[in-house]
C-alpha positions in Angstrom: -0.1 0.0 0.0 1.3 3.8 -0.7 1.7 6.0 1.4 -1.7 7.7 0.5 -3.8 4.6 -0.3 -4.3 5.0 3.5 -7.7 6.8 4.7 -7.5 10.0 6.0 -8.0 8.8 9.5 -5.1 6.5 9.1 -2.8 10.1 8.8 -4.2 11.8 11.9 -2.5 12.8 14.6 -3.0 14.6 17.8 -2.8 18.4 17.5 -2.6 18.5 13.8 -5.1 21.0 12.7 -5.8 22.0 8.9 -7.5 25.3 9.2 -7.8 28.3 11.3 -10.9 30.6 12.1 -10.5 34.5 12.8 -11.8 34.8 16.5 -14.9 36.2 16.8 -16.0 40.2 17.5 -19.1 39.9 19.4 -19.6 38.2 22.6 -19.6 35.2 24.0 -23.4 35.2 24.1 -23.9 36.6 21.2 -25.1 33.9 18.6 -25.0 31.2 21.5 -26.9 28.0 20.0 -28.9 26.4 23.3 -27.3 24.3 24.6 -29.3 21.4 24.3 -28.3 21.9 20.8 -24.3 21.7 21.6 -21.9 18.8 21.6 -20.7 17.9 24.7 -18.1 15.7 23.0 -16.2 16.7 20.4 -16.7 15.0 16.8 -14.0 12.3 16.2 -12.6 14.0 12.9 -9.2 12.8 11.7 -6.6 15.8 12.9 -4.8 16.7 9.7 -3.0 19.1 7.8 -4.8 20.9 4.9 -2.6 19.5 2.3 -3.6 15.8 3.9 -6.8 16.4 3.1 -6.6 17.9 -0.5 -4.2 15.2 -1.3 -6.6 12.4 0.3 -9.7 13.4 -2.4 -7.0 14.2 -4.8 -6.0 10.4 -4.6 -9.7 9.2 -4.3 -10.2 11.0 -7.4 -7.9 9.6 -9.3 -9.3 5.8 -8.2 -12.6 6.8 -10.6 -12.6 5.0 -13.9 -14.6 6.8 -16.3 -14.9 7.3 -20.3 -11.7 10.0 -20.0 -9.8 7.6 -18.9 -10.2 4.5 -20.4 -12.4 2.3 -22.4 -15.7 1.9 -20.9 -17.6 -1.1 -23.2 -20.4 -1.1 -20.8 -23.3 -2.5 -22.8 -26.7 -1.7 -23.3 -25.8 1.6 -21.4 -23.7 3.4 -24.1 -21.4 5.1 -22.3 -19.7 7.4 -25.0 -17.1 10.4 -24.8 -18.8 13.8 -23.9 -17.1 16.3 -26.0 -15.4 19.1 -23.6 -17.2 22.0 -25.8 -20.6 20.1 -24.0 -19.3 21.1 -20.7 -18.3 24.8 -21.7 -21.5 25.8 -23.1 -23.2 24.5 -20.2 -21.2 26.6 -17.6 -21.2 30.0 -19.0 -22.7 32.1 -16.7 -25.4 33.3 -18.9 -26.8 29.8 -18.5 -25.1 28.4 -15.1 -26.7 31.8 -13.5 -30.7 32.0 -14.7 -33.4 31.7 -12.3 -36.1 29.1 -12.9 -38.7 31.3 -11.7 -37.4 34.4 -14.0 -40.0 35.6 -16.3 -40.1 34.1 -20.0 -39.1 37.3 -21.1 -36.4 37.7 -19.4 -35.2 34.3 -20.9 -35.9 34.5 -24.8 -33.0 32.5 -25.7 -33.2 29.9 -23.4 -37.1 29.4 -24.4 -36.0 29.0 -28.3 -33.0 26.4 -27.3 -35.8 24.7 -25.3 -38.3 24.9 -28.7 -34.8 24.0 -30.8 -34.1 21.2 -29.2 -37.4 19.8 -29.3 -37.5 19.9 -33.2 -34.6 18.5 -33.8 -35.1 15.3 -32.0 -38.7 15.0 -33.3 -37.1 15.2 -37.0 -33.9 12.7 -35.6 -36.5 10.1 -34.0 -39.9 11.1 -36.4 -41.5 12.1 -33.4 -44.4 15.3 -34.0 -43.5 16.6 -30.8 -41.2 16.5 -27.3 -41.2 17.3 -24.0 -38.1 18.0 -22.2 -39.3 17.3 -18.5 -38.6 14.4 -17.5 -35.4 14.1 -15.2 -34.0 11.2 -16.5 -35.1 7.6 -18.6 -37.3 6.1 -16.4 -39.0 9.4 -15.5 -39.2 9.2 -19.6 -40.4 5.9 -19.4 -43.0 6.7 -16.5 -44.4 10.0 -18.7 -45.0 8.2 -21.6 -46.9 5.4 -20.2 -48.9 7.7 -18.4 -49.8 9.6 -21.7 -50.6 6.2 -23.5 -53.0 5.8 -20.3 -54.2 9.5 -20.7 -54.9 8.9 -24.3 -57.0 5.2 -23.5 -59.3 7.2 -20.6 -59.5 10.2 -23.4 -61.6 8.2 -25.3 -62.8 6.2 -22.7 -61.2 3.0 -23.2 -60.9 2.2 -19.8 -60.2 -1.3 -19.7 -56.7 -0.8 -21.6 -54.8 -1.6 -18.6 -52.2 -4.2 -19.9 -49.2 -3.5 -21.2 -47.2 -5.8 -22.9 -43.2 -6.2 -22.2 -40.4 -8.9 -24.1 -38.8 -10.7 -21.9 -35.2 -9.1 -23.0 -36.5 -6.0 -21.8 -34.6 -3.2 -20.2 -35.7 -3.8 -16.1 -37.0 -0.8 -15.9 -39.5 -1.6 -18.8 -41.8 -3.6 -16.2 -41.3 -1.2 -13.3 -42.3 2.0 -14.5 -45.9 0.0 -15.9 -46.1 -1.1 -12.7 -45.7 2.3 -11.2 -47.9 4.0 -13.9 -50.8 0.9 -12.9 -50.6 -1.1 -15.7 -51.0 -5.2 -15.8 -47.2 -6.2 -17.3 -47.6 -9.2 -19.5 -44.3 -10.8 -21.2 -43.9 -11.5 -24.8 -41.2 -14.6 -25.5 -37.8 -14.1 -27.8 -37.4 -16.7 -30.1 -34.9 -18.7 -31.4 -33.4 -15.8 -33.3 -33.3 -13.2 -30.0 -36.4 -11.4 -31.5 -39.7 -10.9 -29.9 -41.9 -14.3 -31.4 -44.9 -12.7 -33.7 -47.0 -16.0 -32.8 -46.4 -15.9 -29.0 -47.4 -12.1 -29.0 -50.9 -12.7 -31.4 -52.7 -14.4 -28.4 -51.6 -11.6 -26.3 -53.5 -9.3 -27.7 -57.3 -8.1 -27.5 -59.3 -5.0 -26.6 -57.2 -4.9 -22.9 -54.3 -4.2 -24.4 -52.9 -0.5 -23.6 -49.8 -0.8 -25.7 -46.7 -3.0 -26.2 -43.0 -1.4 -25.3 -39.9 -2.2 -27.4 -36.8 -1.1 -28.5 -34.9 -1.5 -31.8 -32.6 -2.7 -31.9 -33.1 -4.9 -29.0 -31.4 -5.3 -25.8 -29.5 -8.4 -27.4 -27.9 -5.9 -30.2 -30.4 -7.2 -32.7 -32.3 -5.4 -35.0 -36.6 -5.9 -34.7 -36.9 -6.8 -38.5 -41.0 -7.7 -37.9 -41.1 -4.7 -36.5 -43.9 -3.1 -39.2 -45.7 -6.1 -38.7 -46.0 -6.0 -34.8 -46.8 -2.5 -35.0 -49.6 -3.3 -37.8 -50.7 -6.0 -34.8 -50.8 -3.9 -32.1 -52.5 -0.6 -33.5 -55.5 -3.3 -35.2 -56.3 -4.4 -31.7 -56.4 -0.6 -30.2 -52.9 -0.4 -28.7 -49.8 1.4 -28.9 -46.0 0.8 -29.4 -43.9 2.9 -26.7 -40.1 2.8 -27.6 -37.4 2.5 -25.2 -34.8 4.9 -26.5 -31.8 3.5 -24.4 -30.8 1.6 -27.3 -31.5 4.7 -30.5 -27.5 5.5 -30.5 -27.2 2.9 -33.9 -29.9 4.7 -35.6 -29.5 8.5 -34.9 -30.0 10.2 -38.2 -30.1 6.8 -40.1 -33.5 5.1 -39.1 -36.7 6.9 -37.5 -38.8 5.4 -34.4 -41.5 7.1 -36.4 -41.4 5.4 -39.4 -41.5 2.2 -37.6 -44.8 2.6 -36.1 -43.9 4.1 -33.0 -46.3 6.5 -30.9 -44.2 7.2 -28.1 -40.7 7.2 -27.0 -38.0 8.3 -24.8 -34.5 9.1 -25.1 -31.8 8.7 -22.5 -30.1 12.0 -23.5 -26.6 10.6 -21.7 -26.7 7.9 -23.8 -27.5 9.1 -27.2 -26.8 12.9 -27.0 -23.8 12.4 -25.0 -24.8 14.1 -21.6 -23.4 13.2 -18.2 -24.0 9.5 -17.7 -24.8 8.2 -14.3 -23.7 9.0 -10.0 -27.5 9.9 -9.4 -26.9 13.3 -10.6 -29.2 15.7 -13.0 -30.6 13.8 -15.9 -32.9 14.0 -18.9 -35.3 11.9 -20.4 -37.7 14.0 -23.2 -40.7 12.2 -24.5 -42.0 12.5 -28.2 -44.9 11.2 -29.2 -46.7 10.8 -32.6 -49.4 13.8 -33.9 -52.5 12.2 -32.6 -50.9 12.3 -29.1 -49.5 15.9 -29.2 -52.8 17.3 -26.5 -51.5 14.5 -24.0 -48.2 15.9 -23.5 -47.0 17.5 -20.1 -47.7 20.9 -19.1 -46.1 23.2 -18.9 -44.2 23.8 -21.7 -42.7 26.1 -24.3 -44.7 27.8 -27.1 -44.0 30.4 -29.9 -46.3 33.4 -30.8 -47.2 33.8 -33.9 -45.1 37.2 -33.8 -41.7 34.6 -32.9 -41.8 34.9 -29.6 -41.9 32.2 -26.9 -44.2 31.5 -24.0 -44.8 28.9 -21.1 -48.4 27.6 -21.9 -49.4 26.3 -17.9 -52.1 23.9 -19.1 -54.9 26.7 -18.6 -57.3 27.3 -21.8 -57.5 30.6 -22.5 -59.9 29.8 -26.0 -62.7 32.1 -26.1 -65.6 29.4 -26.5 -64.3 27.5 -23.1 -66.4 27.1 -20.4 -65.3 28.5 -17.1 -63.0 26.5 -15.5 -61.8 24.6 -18.3 -57.6 23.5 -18.2 -57.9 21.9 -15.7 -56.9 18.0 -16.0 -59.0 16.1 -17.7 -61.5 18.6 -18.4 -63.0 19.0 -21.8 -63.1 22.7 -22.8 -65.2 22.2 -25.6 -62.5 23.0 -28.1 -61.1 19.6 -28.8 -60.1 17.5 -30.6 -57.5 20.4 -31.5 -57.4 21.6 -28.4 -53.8 22.3 -27.6 -54.4 23.4 -23.8 -53.8 21.2 -20.6 -57.4 19.5 -20.5 -56.3 16.2 -22.2 -52.3 16.4 -20.7 -51.7 13.8 -18.6 -50.0 16.4 -16.0 -47.3 18.2 -14.8 -44.2 15.5 -14.3 -41.4 18.0 -12.7 -41.0 21.3 -10.6 -40.3 22.9 -13.5 -39.5 22.2 -16.8 -36.1 19.7 -16.4 -33.0 20.3 -15.7 -31.9 22.8 -18.2 -28.3 21.9 -18.2 -28.4 18.2 -19.3 -30.7 19.5 -22.1 -28.0 22.2 -23.4 -24.8 19.5 -23.6 -27.4 17.7 -25.7 -28.3 20.2 -27.9 -25.0 21.7 -28.2 -23.6 18.2 -29.3 -26.6 17.9 -32.2 -25.3 21.5 -33.4 -21.8 19.8 -33.2 -22.4 17.1 -35.3 -25.0 18.8 -37.6 -27.0 17.2 -40.1 -24.4 15.1 -41.8 -22.2 14.1 -39.3 -24.6 12.8 -36.6 -25.6 9.8 -39.7 -22.1 8.6 -39.1 -23.1 7.8 -35.2 -24.8 5.0 -35.7 -22.5 3.0 -38.9 -19.4 3.7 -36.9 -20.5 2.1 -33.3 -22.2 -1.0 -35.2 -19.0 -1.2 -36.9 -16.8 -1.6 -33.8 -19.4 -4.1 -32.1 -19.0 -6.2 -34.9 -15.1 -6.3 -35.3 -15.3 -7.2 -31.6 -17.9 -10.0 -32.0 -16.5 -11.7 -34.7 -12.6 -10.8 -33.3 -13.3 -13.1 -30.0 -16.1 -15.5 -31.0 -13.6 -18.2 -31.5 -12.9 -17.6 -27.4 -16.7 -16.5 -26.0 -19.9 -18.3 -26.7 -21.7 -16.2 -29.2 -25.5 -17.8 -28.5 -27.3 -15.4 -31.4 -24.7 -15.4 -34.4 -25.1 -12.8 -37.6 -24.9 -9.0 -37.9 -25.2 -7.4 -34.7 -26.1 -3.7 -33.5 -24.3 -1.5 -31.4 -23.8 -4.0 -29.0 -23.6 -7.8 -28.6 -24.0 -10.6 -26.2 -21.7 -13.6 -25.7 -22.6 -16.6 -22.8 -19.4 -16.7 -21.2 -16.1 -18.9 -22.2 -16.4 -21.0 -25.1 -14.4 -23.3 -22.9 -16.9 -24.2 -20.0 -14.5 -26.9 -18.5 -12.5 -24.5 -16.2 -15.7 -23.4 -14.4 -14.4 -19.9 -15.2 -17.3 -17.2 -14.6 -18.9 -14.4 -16.6 -18.2 -12.6 -12.9 -13.9 -13.8 -12.7 -13.5 -12.9 -16.6 -15.0 -8.9 -15.8 -13.1 -8.7 -12.0 -10.1 -9.7 -14.4 -10.7 -7.3 -17.0 -9.9 -4.8 -14.6 -6.2 -5.6 -13.6 -5.6 -4.8 -17.7 -7.0 -1.5 -16.9 -10.3 -1.9 -18.7 -13.8 -1.5 -17.3 -15.6 -4.4 -17.5 -18.7 -4.7 -19.7 -22.2 -5.3 -18.7 -22.7 -9.0 -17.0 -25.2 -10.9 -16.6 -27.9 -9.0 -18.4 -30.1 -9.9 -20.3 -31.1 -12.8 -18.5 -32.2 -15.0 -21.3 -28.4 -16.2 -21.1 -26.7 -17.8 -18.1 -23.6 -16.4 -18.3 -24.3 -13.2 -20.1 -21.4 -10.3 -20.7 -22.6 -7.8 -22.8 -20.4 -5.5 -24.9 -21.2 -2.1 -25.8 -18.1 0.2 -28.0 -19.2 3.6 -28.7 -18.7 5.4 -32.3 -15.3 7.2 -30.7 -13.2 4.7 -29.7 -10.5 4.2 -32.5 -9.8 0.6 -33.4 -6.4 0.5 -31.8 -8.2 0.7 -28.5 -10.6 -1.9 -30.0 -7.8 -4.1 -30.9 -6.3 -4.0 -27.8 -9.4 -4.9 -25.7 -9.5 -7.5 -28.4 -6.3 -9.2 -27.5 -6.6 -8.8 -23.5 -10.2 -10.6 -23.5 -8.4 -13.3 -25.9 -5.3 -13.4 -23.3 -8.1 -13.9 -21.0 -9.7 -16.9 -22.4 -6.2 -18.1 -22.2 -5.4 -18.0 -18.8 -9.1 -19.6 -18.0 -7.7 -22.5 -19.4 -4.0 -22.9 -18.1 -4.2 -20.5 -14.2 -8.4 -20.4 -13.6 -7.1 -19.3 -10.2 -6.0 -16.3 -10.8 -9.0 -15.0 -12.8 -11.2 -16.5 -9.8 -9.3 -14.4 -7.4 -9.2 -11.3 -9.6 -8.8 -8.2 -9.6 -5.1 -8.0 -7.8 -3.8 -4.7 -9.0 -6.7 -2.6 -8.1 -7.0 -0.2 -4.8 -9.8 -2.7 -3.9 -9.4 -6.1 -4.2 -12.9 -8.3 -5.0 -15.3 -8.3 -2.3 -17.8 -9.8 -0.9 -20.5 -8.0 -2.7 -23.9 -9.8 -1.1 -22.5 -9.2 2.3 -22.2 -5.8 1.2 -25.3 -4.8 0.3 -27.1 -6.7 3.0 -24.6 -5.6 5.6 -22.6 -2.6 4.2 -20.0 -1.0 6.6 -20.2 2.8 6.7 -18.3 4.0 9.4 -14.2 4.0 9.5 -15.0 2.5 13.3 -16.7 -0.7 11.7 -14.0 -1.2 9.3 -11.3 -1.2 11.9 -13.1 -4.1 14.0 
């Protein structure tokens, strides 16, 4: 262990001090806390110098792994590079100092960005209109499902309470549907890894609200029967929901709207290069086809005839509207073409989304432009197929053929060593690569889900391929090294089940 790998408590020495406070100009009695709120025992904080504190947190930060430090082939999550110009624009004081309660007249440029980003996303996806309000992908899923429910409710079709979800779906799909009060019905995949149309047909009746799909699906395979599926679902009165988690390989090439989807959400952190993960601010805009625009959440940014922008709060201002119109769910007499909030699914965020995140996506789209945005998908597809074909002799490929942006192996080709997918993932850490997604999707027992992105060079991909082949060889000659990996990381292999169920959250507990 290097000296500064130690915890800061280990560096503590009595009498060390990393701060100094000026003496108070007030008497001791002024501003004193009530005695009941005062400590009787000093806090057990380390006694260290300021420099020790700085080095401690700087070294911790250097233990983090991210796209800026190495290859991050996390399947299904599209951990793509975030261009630094995105951060520069978002940090500009003209944007960073805004307040959400400013009057619309003082933020016309911001409202214009909202409208232009909405139009750009509509053009890319083939949707008629977008809301930028949802705070994350799963929040977008919930919003999209609320729109689907509101559509059926507004037509008096109250029995449509079932949502169909493929067995290969992201876990948030059934979770979001359940939160929305819908019953989840699973449709199976066929031997090719695609939605089994014959299994789907018996599930379609007048209780189906819709189907949730992503295309390409979670195996990285394009659902070639999508137009047939769309026709079958629409014939029974249901709607198609597109999980936009896998939009990256299609961007600028194929549009979900043209496949027949009615509603979709986009994970801006996956496809449009905004920050990903960590529990911080996110964005999951939702787009809809023309017949669902009136069900979008409010408030929303609108453009007036004079070119100015305003925020529509959902209240109906049509001259023919009765008193009290504009309350969610109440008809105002202006339907079916009313643009007020009487048909809206409601308000789904405190203000209007996370503007800083939306601004990063807007910057990314403008930076690429219409022509270059078409290069993203083909390059990500090329990288995925290159890795897959290079490794398929060492790792089991359950579904052969051309994939899109990602693919799934089912463990090692040689299973006799009993080296697991977890062992492979842990060993990768020793070689400086982040592990791919493992044990998902659940269709295969030893799933290894790999997704390179369009910005990774051939040299990086070749390095990853070389190490994966080396690990496969190690599994045959020295399996114990894999089963005890990682060996070079600051923290070795953890008992993950115990760590989750009995987490150690205090330094004292670590010393016991």
